[in-house]
PyMOL Python script that loads the backbone (N, CA, C, O; Angstrom):
from pymol import cmd

cmd.read_pdbstr("""\
ATOM      1  N   ALA A   1       0.626  24.460   6.238  1.00  0.00           N
ATOM      2  CA  ALA A   1       0.452  23.170   5.583  1.00  0.00           C
ATOM      3  C   ALA A   1       0.136  22.110   6.633  1.00  0.00           C
ATOM      4  O   ALA A   1       0.646  22.155   7.753  1.00  0.00           O
ATOM      5  N   LEU A   2      -0.701  21.172   6.259  1.00  0.00           N
ATOM      6  CA  LEU A   2      -1.061  20.073   7.148  1.00  0.00           C
ATOM      7  C   LEU A   2       0.029  19.013   7.088  1.00  0.00           C
ATOM      8  O   LEU A   2       0.244  18.392   6.048  1.00  0.00           O
ATOM      9  N   THR A   3       0.710  18.813   8.200  1.00  0.00           N
ATOM     10  CA  THR A   3       1.836  17.880   8.230  1.00  0.00           C
ATOM     11  C   THR A   3       1.774  16.898   9.397  1.00  0.00           C
ATOM     12  O   THR A   3       2.707  16.122   9.602  1.00  0.00           O
ATOM     13  N   TYR A   4       0.690  16.925  10.156  1.00  0.00           N
ATOM     14  CA  TYR A   4       0.534  16.033  11.301  1.00  0.00           C
ATOM     15  C   TYR A   4      -0.855  15.412  11.281  1.00  0.00           C
ATOM     16  O   TYR A   4      -1.774  15.931  10.648  1.00  0.00           O
ATOM     17  N   PHE A   5      -0.994  14.288  11.987  1.00  0.00           N
ATOM     18  CA  PHE A   5      -2.279  13.613  12.115  1.00  0.00           C
ATOM     19  C   PHE A   5      -2.496  13.257  13.574  1.00  0.00           C
ATOM     20  O   PHE A   5      -1.610  12.710  14.231  1.00  0.00           O
ATOM     21  N   SER A   6      -3.682  13.573  14.074  1.00  0.00           N
ATOM     22  CA  SER A   6      -4.040  13.229  15.445  1.00  0.00           C
ATOM     23  C   SER A   6      -5.475  12.726  15.494  1.00  0.00           C
ATOM     24  O   SER A   6      -6.406  13.498  15.268  1.00  0.00           O
ATOM     25  N   PRO A   7      -5.668  11.442  15.787  1.00  0.00           N
ATOM     26  CA  PRO A   7      -7.033  10.933  15.933  1.00  0.00           C
ATOM     27  C   PRO A   7      -7.790  11.652  17.049  1.00  0.00           C
ATOM     28  O   PRO A   7      -8.982  11.928  16.916  1.00  0.00           O
ATOM     29  N   ALA A   8      -7.102  11.953  18.140  1.00  0.00           N
ATOM     30  CA  ALA A   8      -7.754  12.612  19.273  1.00  0.00           C
ATOM     31  C   ALA A   8      -8.218  14.021  18.925  1.00  0.00           C
ATOM     32  O   ALA A   8      -9.250  14.478  19.418  1.00  0.00           O
ATOM     33  N   ALA A   9      -7.455  14.713  18.072  1.00  0.00           N
ATOM     34  CA  ALA A   9      -7.804  16.081  17.688  1.00  0.00           C
ATOM     35  C   ALA A   9      -8.721  16.122  16.472  1.00  0.00           C
ATOM     36  O   ALA A   9      -9.169  17.197  16.074  1.00  0.00           O
ATOM     37  N   GLY A  10      -9.003  14.979  15.883  1.00  0.00           N
ATOM     38  CA  GLY A  10      -9.957  14.937  14.783  1.00  0.00           C
ATOM     39  C   GLY A  10      -9.381  14.837  13.395  1.00  0.00           C
ATOM     40  O   GLY A  10     -10.136  14.869  12.423  1.00  0.00           O
ATOM     41  N   GLY A  11      -8.060  14.716  13.258  1.00  0.00           N
ATOM     42  CA  GLY A  11      -7.515  14.536  11.917  1.00  0.00           C
ATOM     43  C   GLY A  11      -6.216  15.273  11.676  1.00  0.00           C
ATOM     44  O   GLY A  11      -5.316  15.272  12.516  1.00  0.00           O
ATOM     45  N   ALA A  12      -6.133  15.905  10.509  1.00  0.00           N
ATOM     46  CA  ALA A  12      -4.896  16.560  10.072  1.00  0.00           C
ATOM     47  C   ALA A  12      -4.701  17.892  10.790  1.00  0.00           C
ATOM     48  O   ALA A  12      -5.656  18.615  11.073  1.00  0.00           O
ATOM     49  N   LEU A  13      -3.437  18.192  11.075  1.00  0.00           N
ATOM     50  CA  LEU A  13      -3.075  19.416  11.788  1.00  0.00           C
ATOM     51  C   LEU A  13      -1.863  20.071  11.141  1.00  0.00           C
ATOM     52  O   LEU A  13      -1.039  19.411  10.507  1.00  0.00           O
ATOM     53  N   CYS A  14      -1.776  21.379  11.316  1.00  0.00           N
ATOM     54  CA  CYS A  14      -0.554  22.078  10.906  1.00  0.00           C
ATOM     55  C   CYS A  14       0.488  21.892  12.011  1.00  0.00           C
ATOM     56  O   CYS A  14       0.162  21.448  13.111  1.00  0.00           O
ATOM     57  N   GLY A  15       1.716  22.227  11.716  1.00  0.00           N
ATOM     58  CA  GLY A  15       2.798  22.042  12.671  1.00  0.00           C
ATOM     59  C   GLY A  15       2.624  22.830  13.951  1.00  0.00           C
ATOM     60  O   GLY A  15       2.922  22.318  15.030  1.00  0.00           O
ATOM     61  N   SER A  16       2.146  24.069  13.862  1.00  0.00           N
ATOM     62  CA  SER A  16       2.003  24.880  15.069  1.00  0.00           C
ATOM     63  C   SER A  16       0.900  24.346  15.975  1.00  0.00           C
ATOM     64  O   SER A  16       1.030  24.401  17.198  1.00  0.00           O
ATOM     65  N   CYS A  17      -0.171  23.838  15.402  1.00  0.00           N
ATOM     66  CA  CYS A  17      -1.252  23.254  16.213  1.00  0.00           C
ATOM     67  C   CYS A  17      -0.834  21.911  16.794  1.00  0.00           C
ATOM     68  O   CYS A  17      -1.190  21.580  17.925  1.00  0.00           O
ATOM     69  N   ALA A  18      -0.081  21.140  16.024  1.00  0.00           N
ATOM     70  CA  ALA A  18       0.308  19.796  16.444  1.00  0.00           C
ATOM     71  C   ALA A  18       1.178  19.813  17.692  1.00  0.00           C
ATOM     72  O   ALA A  18       1.136  18.872  18.485  1.00  0.00           O
ATOM     73  N   HIS A  19       1.961  20.861  17.876  1.00  0.00           N
ATOM     74  CA  HIS A  19       2.837  20.918  19.044  1.00  0.00           C
ATOM     75  C   HIS A  19       2.047  21.020  20.342  1.00  0.00           C
ATOM     76  O   HIS A  19       2.580  20.741  21.416  1.00  0.00           O
ATOM     77  N   GLU A  20       0.784  21.415  20.252  1.00  0.00           N
ATOM     78  CA  GLU A  20      -0.074  21.513  21.432  1.00  0.00           C
ATOM     79  C   GLU A  20      -0.844  20.218  21.689  1.00  0.00           C
ATOM     80  O   GLU A  20      -1.504  20.085  22.720  1.00  0.00           O
ATOM     81  N   ILE A  21      -0.766  19.268  20.766  1.00  0.00           N
ATOM     82  CA  ILE A  21      -1.551  18.035  20.851  1.00  0.00           C
ATOM     83  C   ILE A  21      -0.634  16.852  21.149  1.00  0.00           C
ATOM     84  O   ILE A  21       0.245  16.517  20.355  1.00  0.00           O
ATOM     85  N   GLU A  22      -0.850  16.229  22.297  1.00  0.00           N
ATOM     86  CA  GLU A  22      -0.064  15.051  22.661  1.00  0.00           C
ATOM     87  C   GLU A  22      -0.399  13.895  21.724  1.00  0.00           C
ATOM     88  O   GLU A  22      -1.570  13.605  21.478  1.00  0.00           O
ATOM     89  N   GLY A  23       0.623  13.245  21.210  1.00  0.00           N
ATOM     90  CA  GLY A  23       0.427  12.082  20.357  1.00  0.00           C
ATOM     91  C   GLY A  23       0.216  12.389  18.888  1.00  0.00           C
ATOM     92  O   GLY A  23      -0.041  11.470  18.110  1.00  0.00           O
ATOM     93  N   ALA A  24       0.318  13.654  18.475  1.00  0.00           N
ATOM     94  CA  ALA A  24       0.184  13.986  17.051  1.00  0.00           C
ATOM     95  C   ALA A  24       1.357  13.372  16.290  1.00  0.00           C
ATOM     96  O   ALA A  24       2.511  13.485  16.704  1.00  0.00           O
ATOM     97  N   LEU A  25       1.044  12.728  15.183  1.00  0.00           N
ATOM     98  CA  LEU A  25       2.056  12.036  14.384  1.00  0.00           C
ATOM     99  C   LEU A  25       2.415  12.855  13.156  1.00  0.00           C
ATOM    100  O   LEU A  25       1.529  13.322  12.439  1.00  0.00           O
ATOM    101  N   GLU A  26       3.708  13.034  12.907  1.00  0.00           N
ATOM    102  CA  GLU A  26       4.123  13.713  11.683  1.00  0.00           C
ATOM    103  C   GLU A  26       3.874  12.776  10.503  1.00  0.00           C
ATOM    104  O   GLU A  26       4.222  11.596  10.553  1.00  0.00           O
ATOM    105  N   VAL A  27       3.269  13.309   9.444  1.00  0.00           N
ATOM    106  CA  VAL A  27       2.933  12.496   8.273  1.00  0.00           C
ATOM    107  C   VAL A  27       3.486  13.136   7.011  1.00  0.00           C
ATOM    108  O   VAL A  27       3.678  14.350   6.938  1.00  0.00           O
ATOM    109  N   THR A  28       3.735  12.300   6.027  1.00  0.00           N
ATOM    110  CA  THR A  28       4.178  12.786   4.723  1.00  0.00           C
ATOM    111  C   THR A  28       2.947  13.198   3.913  1.00  0.00           C
ATOM    112  O   THR A  28       1.829  12.806   4.247  1.00  0.00           O
ATOM    113  N   PRO A  29       3.143  13.978   2.861  1.00  0.00           N
ATOM    114  CA  PRO A  29       2.002  14.311   1.991  1.00  0.00           C
ATOM    115  C   PRO A  29       1.321  13.065   1.425  1.00  0.00           C
ATOM    116  O   PRO A  29       0.098  13.039   1.283  1.00  0.00           O
ATOM    117  N   LEU A  30       2.101  12.034   1.102  1.00  0.00           N
ATOM    118  CA  LEU A  30       1.526  10.794   0.587  1.00  0.00           C
ATOM    119  C   LEU A  30       0.644  10.116   1.640  1.00  0.00           C
ATOM    120  O   LEU A  30      -0.461   9.668   1.332  1.00  0.00           O
ATOM    121  N   GLU A  31       1.134  10.043   2.880  1.00  0.00           N
ATOM    122  CA  GLU A  31       0.341   9.435   3.951  1.00  0.00           C
ATOM    123  C   GLU A  31      -0.935  10.222   4.203  1.00  0.00           C
ATOM    124  O   GLU A  31      -1.995   9.634   4.418  1.00  0.00           O
ATOM    125  N   LEU A  32      -0.842  11.530   4.178  1.00  0.00           N
ATOM    126  CA  LEU A  32      -2.024  12.375   4.364  1.00  0.00           C
ATOM    127  C   LEU A  32      -3.026  12.164   3.236  1.00  0.00           C
ATOM    128  O   LEU A  32      -4.234  12.138   3.470  1.00  0.00           O
ATOM    129  N   SER A  33      -2.529  12.014   2.022  1.00  0.00           N
ATOM    130  CA  SER A  33      -3.395  11.746   0.879  1.00  0.00           C
ATOM    131  C   SER A  33      -4.114  10.411   1.042  1.00  0.00           C
ATOM    132  O   SER A  33      -5.302  10.303   0.740  1.00  0.00           O
ATOM    133  N   TRP A  34      -3.403   9.405   1.514  1.00  0.00           N
ATOM    134  CA  TRP A  34      -4.021   8.098   1.735  1.00  0.00           C
ATOM    135  C   TRP A  34      -5.039   8.147   2.862  1.00  0.00           C
ATOM    136  O   TRP A  34      -6.086   7.506   2.771  1.00  0.00           O
ATOM    137  N   LEU A  35      -4.755   8.894   3.921  1.00  0.00           N
ATOM    138  CA  LEU A  35      -5.739   9.042   4.999  1.00  0.00           C
ATOM    139  C   LEU A  35      -7.027   9.642   4.458  1.00  0.00           C
ATOM    140  O   LEU A  35      -8.120   9.207   4.821  1.00  0.00           O
ATOM    141  N   SER A  36      -6.903  10.627   3.603  1.00  0.00           N
ATOM    142  CA  SER A  36      -8.072  11.233   2.964  1.00  0.00           C
ATOM    143  C   SER A  36      -8.796  10.215   2.089  1.00  0.00           C
ATOM    144  O   SER A  36     -10.026  10.191   2.043  1.00  0.00           O
ATOM    145  N   SER A  37      -8.036   9.383   1.404  1.00  0.00           N
ATOM    146  CA  SER A  37      -8.629   8.361   0.538  1.00  0.00           C
ATOM    147  C   SER A  37      -9.458   7.353   1.323  1.00  0.00           C
ATOM    148  O   SER A  37     -10.451   6.834   0.812  1.00  0.00           O
ATOM    149  N   LEU A  38      -9.059   7.073   2.557  1.00  0.00           N
ATOM    150  CA  LEU A  38      -9.830   6.138   3.374  1.00  0.00           C
ATOM    151  C   LEU A  38     -11.260   6.626   3.581  1.00  0.00           C
ATOM    152  O   LEU A  38     -12.181   5.826   3.745  1.00  0.00           O
ATOM    153  N   LEU A  39     -11.436   7.931   3.572  1.00  0.00           N
ATOM    154  CA  LEU A  39     -12.774   8.503   3.748  1.00  0.00           C
ATOM    155  C   LEU A  39     -13.569   8.538   2.453  1.00  0.00           C
ATOM    156  O   LEU A  39     -14.800   8.543   2.481  1.00  0.00           O
ATOM    157  N   LYS A  40     -12.885   8.561   1.326  1.00  0.00           N
ATOM    158  CA  LYS A  40     -13.543   8.787   0.037  1.00  0.00           C
ATOM    159  C   LYS A  40     -13.759   7.529  -0.794  1.00  0.00           C
ATOM    160  O   LYS A  40     -14.741   7.432  -1.530  1.00  0.00           O
ATOM    161  N   LEU A  41     -12.855   6.571  -0.682  1.00  0.00           N
ATOM    162  CA  LEU A  41     -12.921   5.391  -1.538  1.00  0.00           C
ATOM    163  C   LEU A  41     -13.817   4.312  -0.938  1.00  0.00           C
ATOM    164  O   LEU A  41     -13.981   4.232   0.280  1.00  0.00           O
ATOM    165  N   THR A  42     -14.385   3.495  -1.797  1.00  0.00           N
ATOM    166  CA  THR A  42     -15.154   2.340  -1.339  1.00  0.00           C
ATOM    167  C   THR A  42     -14.180   1.218  -0.979  1.00  0.00           C
ATOM    168  O   THR A  42     -13.003   1.269  -1.337  1.00  0.00           O
ATOM    169  N   PHE A  43     -14.678   0.212  -0.274  1.00  0.00           N
ATOM    170  CA  PHE A  43     -13.823  -0.935   0.048  1.00  0.00           C
ATOM    171  C   PHE A  43     -13.338  -1.621  -1.226  1.00  0.00           C
ATOM    172  O   PHE A  43     -12.189  -2.058  -1.294  1.00  0.00           O
ATOM    173  N   ASP A  44     -14.198  -1.719  -2.227  1.00  0.00           N
ATOM    174  CA  ASP A  44     -13.794  -2.333  -3.499  1.00  0.00           C
ATOM    175  C   ASP A  44     -12.643  -1.567  -4.138  1.00  0.00           C
ATOM    176  O   ASP A  44     -11.734  -2.180  -4.697  1.00  0.00           O
ATOM    177  N   GLN A  45     -12.666  -0.247  -4.067  1.00  0.00           N
ATOM    178  CA  GLN A  45     -11.584   0.565  -4.627  1.00  0.00           C
ATOM    179  C   GLN A  45     -10.308   0.417  -3.801  1.00  0.00           C
ATOM    180  O   GLN A  45      -9.213   0.355  -4.359  1.00  0.00           O
ATOM    181  N   LEU A  46     -10.442   0.361  -2.486  1.00  0.00           N
ATOM    182  CA  LEU A  46      -9.267   0.220  -1.626  1.00  0.00           C
ATOM    183  C   LEU A  46      -8.577  -1.129  -1.816  1.00  0.00           C
ATOM    184  O   LEU A  46      -7.350  -1.213  -1.772  1.00  0.00           O
ATOM    185  N   VAL A  47      -9.358  -2.174  -2.026  1.00  0.00           N
ATOM    186  CA  VAL A  47      -8.796  -3.521  -2.185  1.00  0.00           C
ATOM    187  C   VAL A  47      -7.877  -3.606  -3.396  1.00  0.00           C
ATOM    188  O   VAL A  47      -6.875  -4.321  -3.352  1.00  0.00           O
ATOM    189  N   VAL A  48      -8.190  -2.902  -4.465  1.00  0.00           N
ATOM    190  CA  VAL A  48      -7.385  -2.998  -5.686  1.00  0.00           C
ATOM    191  C   VAL A  48      -6.351  -1.877  -5.809  1.00  0.00           C
ATOM    192  O   VAL A  48      -5.588  -1.845  -6.774  1.00  0.00           O
ATOM    193  N   ALA A  49      -6.319  -0.967  -4.850  1.00  0.00           N
ATOM    194  CA  ALA A  49      -5.369   0.149  -4.909  1.00  0.00           C
ATOM    195  C   ALA A  49      -3.946  -0.359  -4.713  1.00  0.00           C
ATOM    196  O   ALA A  49      -3.693  -1.225  -3.874  1.00  0.00           O
ATOM    197  N   GLU A  50      -3.027   0.187  -5.492  1.00  0.00           N
ATOM    198  CA  GLU A  50      -1.613  -0.154  -5.329  1.00  0.00           C
ATOM    199  C   GLU A  50      -1.029   0.745  -4.250  1.00  0.00           C
ATOM    200  O   GLU A  50      -1.117   1.971  -4.318  1.00  0.00           O
ATOM    201  N   ILE A  51      -0.426   0.098  -3.248  1.00  0.00           N
ATOM    202  CA  ILE A  51       0.088   0.849  -2.107  1.00  0.00           C
ATOM    203  C   ILE A  51       1.328   0.144  -1.567  1.00  0.00           C
ATOM    204  O   ILE A  51       1.383  -1.085  -1.520  1.00  0.00           O
ATOM    205  N   ALA A  52       2.307   0.920  -1.167  1.00  0.00           N
ATOM    206  CA  ALA A  52       3.530   0.359  -0.579  1.00  0.00           C
ATOM    207  C   ALA A  52       3.197  -0.268   0.771  1.00  0.00           C
ATOM    208  O   ALA A  52       2.309   0.209   1.478  1.00  0.00           O
ATOM    209  N   SER A  53       3.901  -1.327   1.125  1.00  0.00           N
ATOM    210  CA  SER A  53       3.612  -2.027   2.379  1.00  0.00           C
ATOM    211  C   SER A  53       3.816  -1.123   3.595  1.00  0.00           C
ATOM    212  O   SER A  53       3.086  -1.245   4.579  1.00  0.00           O
ATOM    213  N   GLU A  54       4.793  -0.221   3.542  1.00  0.00           N
ATOM    214  CA  GLU A  54       5.026   0.703   4.657  1.00  0.00           C
ATOM    215  C   GLU A  54       3.835   1.641   4.836  1.00  0.00           C
ATOM    216  O   GLU A  54       3.420   1.920   5.961  1.00  0.00           O
ATOM    217  N   THR A  55       3.292   2.124   3.726  1.00  0.00           N
ATOM    218  CA  THR A  55       2.140   3.023   3.781  1.00  0.00           C
ATOM    219  C   THR A  55       0.908   2.271   4.267  1.00  0.00           C
ATOM    220  O   THR A  55       0.114   2.809   5.038  1.00  0.00           O
ATOM    221  N   ALA A  56       0.748   1.034   3.819  1.00  0.00           N
ATOM    222  CA  ALA A  56      -0.382   0.215   4.266  1.00  0.00           C
ATOM    223  C   ALA A  56      -0.316  -0.017   5.771  1.00  0.00           C
ATOM    224  O   ALA A  56      -1.338   0.051   6.454  1.00  0.00           O
ATOM    225  N   LEU A  57       0.876  -0.290   6.292  1.00  0.00           N
ATOM    226  CA  LEU A  57       1.036  -0.482   7.733  1.00  0.00           C
ATOM    227  C   LEU A  57       0.712   0.807   8.483  1.00  0.00           C
ATOM    228  O   LEU A  57       0.049   0.766   9.519  1.00  0.00           O
ATOM    229  N   PHE A  58       1.168   1.945   7.974  1.00  0.00           N
ATOM    230  CA  PHE A  58       0.842   3.233   8.588  1.00  0.00           C
ATOM    231  C   PHE A  58      -0.668   3.437   8.640  1.00  0.00           C
ATOM    232  O   PHE A  58      -1.202   3.846   9.671  1.00  0.00           O
ATOM    233  N   LEU A  59      -1.361   3.155   7.531  1.00  0.00           N
ATOM    234  CA  LEU A  59      -2.815   3.341   7.484  1.00  0.00           C
ATOM    235  C   LEU A  59      -3.527   2.393   8.442  1.00  0.00           C
ATOM    236  O   LEU A  59      -4.474   2.788   9.121  1.00  0.00           O
ATOM    237  N   LEU A  60      -3.079   1.161   8.496  1.00  0.00           N
ATOM    238  CA  LEU A  60      -3.675   0.188   9.403  1.00  0.00           C
ATOM    239  C   LEU A  60      -3.505   0.631  10.852  1.00  0.00           C
ATOM    240  O   LEU A  60      -4.450   0.582  11.639  1.00  0.00           O
ATOM    241  N   THR A  61      -2.306   1.058  11.196  1.00  0.00           N
ATOM    242  CA  THR A  61      -2.029   1.532  12.551  1.00  0.00           C
ATOM    243  C   THR A  61      -2.847   2.776  12.872  1.00  0.00           C
ATOM    244  O   THR A  61      -3.413   2.882  13.960  1.00  0.00           O
ATOM    245  N   SER A  62      -2.913   3.711  11.941  1.00  0.00           N
ATOM    246  CA  SER A  62      -3.681   4.943  12.150  1.00  0.00           C
ATOM    247  C   SER A  62      -5.167   4.653  12.318  1.00  0.00           C
ATOM    248  O   SER A  62      -5.828   5.250  13.167  1.00  0.00           O
ATOM    249  N   ALA A  63      -5.691   3.737  11.509  1.00  0.00           N
ATOM    250  CA  ALA A  63      -7.105   3.364  11.625  1.00  0.00           C
ATOM    251  C   ALA A  63      -7.376   2.719  12.982  1.00  0.00           C
ATOM    252  O   ALA A  63      -8.414   2.967  13.595  1.00  0.00           O
ATOM    253  N   HIS A  64      -6.442   1.893  13.448  1.00  0.00           N
ATOM    254  CA  HIS A  64      -6.592   1.262  14.758  1.00  0.00           C
ATOM    255  C   HIS A  64      -6.604   2.309  15.865  1.00  0.00           C
ATOM    256  O   HIS A  64      -7.453   2.258  16.756  1.00  0.00           O
ATOM    257  N   ILE A  65      -5.680   3.248  15.818  1.00  0.00           N
ATOM    258  CA  ILE A  65      -5.618   4.298  16.839  1.00  0.00           C
ATOM    259  C   ILE A  65      -6.885   5.148  16.798  1.00  0.00           C
ATOM    260  O   ILE A  65      -7.441   5.487  17.843  1.00  0.00           O
ATOM    261  N   TRP A  66      -7.343   5.493  15.594  1.00  0.00           N
ATOM    262  CA  TRP A  66      -8.565   6.295  15.459  1.00  0.00           C
ATOM    263  C   TRP A  66      -9.754   5.553  16.061  1.00  0.00           C
ATOM    264  O   TRP A  66     -10.524   6.133  16.827  1.00  0.00           O
ATOM    265  N   ALA A  67      -9.908   4.279  15.721  1.00  0.00           N
ATOM    266  CA  ALA A  67     -11.040   3.494  16.221  1.00  0.00           C
ATOM    267  C   ALA A  67     -10.979   3.346  17.739  1.00  0.00           C
ATOM    268  O   ALA A  67     -11.994   3.504  18.417  1.00  0.00           O
ATOM    269  N   ALA A  68      -9.810   3.047  18.274  1.00  0.00           N
ATOM    270  CA  ALA A  68      -9.669   2.899  19.721  1.00  0.00           C
ATOM    271  C   ALA A  68      -9.969   4.209  20.439  1.00  0.00           C
ATOM    272  O   ALA A  68     -10.531   4.200  21.535  1.00  0.00           O
ATOM    273  N   THR A  69      -9.600   5.332  19.834  1.00  0.00           N
ATOM    274  CA  THR A  69      -9.849   6.642  20.430  1.00  0.00           C
ATOM    275  C   THR A  69     -11.327   6.989  20.425  1.00  0.00           C
ATOM    276  O   THR A  69     -11.859   7.459  21.431  1.00  0.00           O
ATOM    277  N   HIS A  70     -11.988   6.763  19.311  1.00  0.00           N
ATOM    278  CA  HIS A  70     -13.372   7.222  19.167  1.00  0.00           C
ATOM    279  C   HIS A  70     -14.420   6.188  19.558  1.00  0.00           C
ATOM    280  O   HIS A  70     -15.548   6.556  19.886  1.00  0.00           O
ATOM    281  N   LEU A  71     -14.080   4.926  19.530  1.00  0.00           N
ATOM    282  CA  LEU A  71     -15.040   3.894  19.912  1.00  0.00           C
ATOM    283  C   LEU A  71     -14.906   3.508  21.381  1.00  0.00           C
ATOM    284  O   LEU A  71     -15.777   2.836  21.935  1.00  0.00           O
ATOM    285  N   GLU A  72     -13.820   3.931  22.005  1.00  0.00           N
ATOM    286  CA  GLU A  72     -13.540   3.643  23.409  1.00  0.00           C
ATOM    287  C   GLU A  72     -13.662   2.149  23.715  1.00  0.00           C
ATOM    288  O   GLU A  72     -14.224   1.747  24.734  1.00  0.00           O
ATOM    289  N   ALA A  73     -13.127   1.352  22.816  1.00  0.00           N
ATOM    290  CA  ALA A  73     -13.144  -0.097  22.990  1.00  0.00           C
ATOM    291  C   ALA A  73     -11.872  -0.682  22.393  1.00  0.00           C
ATOM    292  O   ALA A  73     -11.329  -0.161  21.419  1.00  0.00           O
ATOM    293  N   ARG A  74     -11.410  -1.768  22.991  1.00  0.00           N
ATOM    294  CA  ARG A  74     -10.258  -2.466  22.419  1.00  0.00           C
ATOM    295  C   ARG A  74     -10.725  -3.285  21.237  1.00  0.00           C
ATOM    296  O   ARG A  74     -11.757  -3.953  21.300  1.00  0.00           O
ATOM    297  N   LEU A  75      -9.976  -3.233  20.177  1.00  0.00           N
ATOM    298  CA  LEU A  75     -10.267  -4.021  18.986  1.00  0.00           C
ATOM    299  C   LEU A  75      -9.285  -5.189  18.962  1.00  0.00           C
ATOM    300  O   LEU A  75      -8.237  -5.121  18.320  1.00  0.00           O
ATOM    301  N   LYS A  76      -9.637  -6.253  19.666  1.00  0.00           N
ATOM    302  CA  LYS A  76      -8.704  -7.359  19.884  1.00  0.00           C
ATOM    303  C   LYS A  76      -8.254  -8.020  18.589  1.00  0.00           C
ATOM    304  O   LYS A  76      -7.080  -8.362  18.449  1.00  0.00           O
ATOM    305  N   ALA A  77      -9.164  -8.204  17.643  1.00  0.00           N
ATOM    306  CA  ALA A  77      -8.782  -8.824  16.372  1.00  0.00           C
ATOM    307  C   ALA A  77      -7.799  -7.931  15.619  1.00  0.00           C
ATOM    308  O   ALA A  77      -6.855  -8.418  14.998  1.00  0.00           O
ATOM    309  N   PHE A  78      -8.030  -6.622  15.679  1.00  0.00           N
ATOM    310  CA  PHE A  78      -7.140  -5.662  15.029  1.00  0.00           C
ATOM    311  C   PHE A  78      -5.765  -5.700  15.688  1.00  0.00           C
ATOM    312  O   PHE A  78      -4.743  -5.673  15.002  1.00  0.00           O
ATOM    313  N   GLU A  79      -5.740  -5.763  17.016  1.00  0.00           N
ATOM    314  CA  GLU A  79      -4.476  -5.835  17.743  1.00  0.00           C
ATOM    315  C   GLU A  79      -3.718  -7.109  17.377  1.00  0.00           C
ATOM    316  O   GLU A  79      -2.497  -7.083  17.223  1.00  0.00           O
ATOM    317  N   PHE A  80      -4.434  -8.217  17.238  1.00  0.00           N
ATOM    318  CA  PHE A  80      -3.798  -9.467  16.829  1.00  0.00           C
ATOM    319  C   PHE A  80      -3.209  -9.330  15.431  1.00  0.00           C
ATOM    320  O   PHE A  80      -2.076  -9.746  15.190  1.00  0.00           O
ATOM    321  N   LEU A  81      -3.974  -8.746  14.507  1.00  0.00           N
ATOM    322  CA  LEU A  81      -3.497  -8.560  13.138  1.00  0.00           C
ATOM    323  C   LEU A  81      -2.229  -7.719  13.110  1.00  0.00           C
ATOM    324  O   LEU A  81      -1.299  -8.024  12.363  1.00  0.00           O
ATOM    325  N   LEU A  82      -2.183  -6.667  13.914  1.00  0.00           N
ATOM    326  CA  LEU A  82      -0.993  -5.819  13.961  1.00  0.00           C
ATOM    327  C   LEU A  82       0.211  -6.545  14.554  1.00  0.00           C
ATOM    328  O   LEU A  82       1.353  -6.178  14.279  1.00  0.00           O
ATOM    329  N   SER A  83      -0.036  -7.569  15.363  1.00  0.00           N
ATOM    330  CA  SER A  83       1.065  -8.268  16.022  1.00  0.00           C
ATOM    331  C   SER A  83       1.726  -9.323  15.139  1.00  0.00           C
ATOM    332  O   SER A  83       2.826  -9.780  15.450  1.00  0.00           O
ATOM    333  N   ILE A  84       1.072  -9.716  14.040  1.00  0.00           N
ATOM    334  CA  ILE A  84       1.658 -10.773  13.202  1.00  0.00           C
ATOM    335  C   ILE A  84       2.433 -10.210  12.033  1.00  0.00           C
ATOM    336  O   ILE A  84       2.985 -10.968  11.235  1.00  0.00           O
TER     337      ILE A  84
END
""", "prot")
cmd.dss("prot")
cmd.show_as("cartoon", "prot")
cmd.util.cbc("prot")
cmd.orient("prot")
């Protein structure tokens, strides 16, 4: 079962693979489902989606880590948003 997420490794991982990947984050099935939704839903659909604030923060943080990993650039506005 996929129970971890690693931006550096490309996404969702099983537990045995995750132990070999530094920085892999353990995720709940709900968080994994939302990560998948980020790829499938339009911005209009995401804006009206009902989501718990804890899950929204997890997704925001995960998106920031993914972008910083793959774009190789600091996202200063994103970092500011996470700090408030």
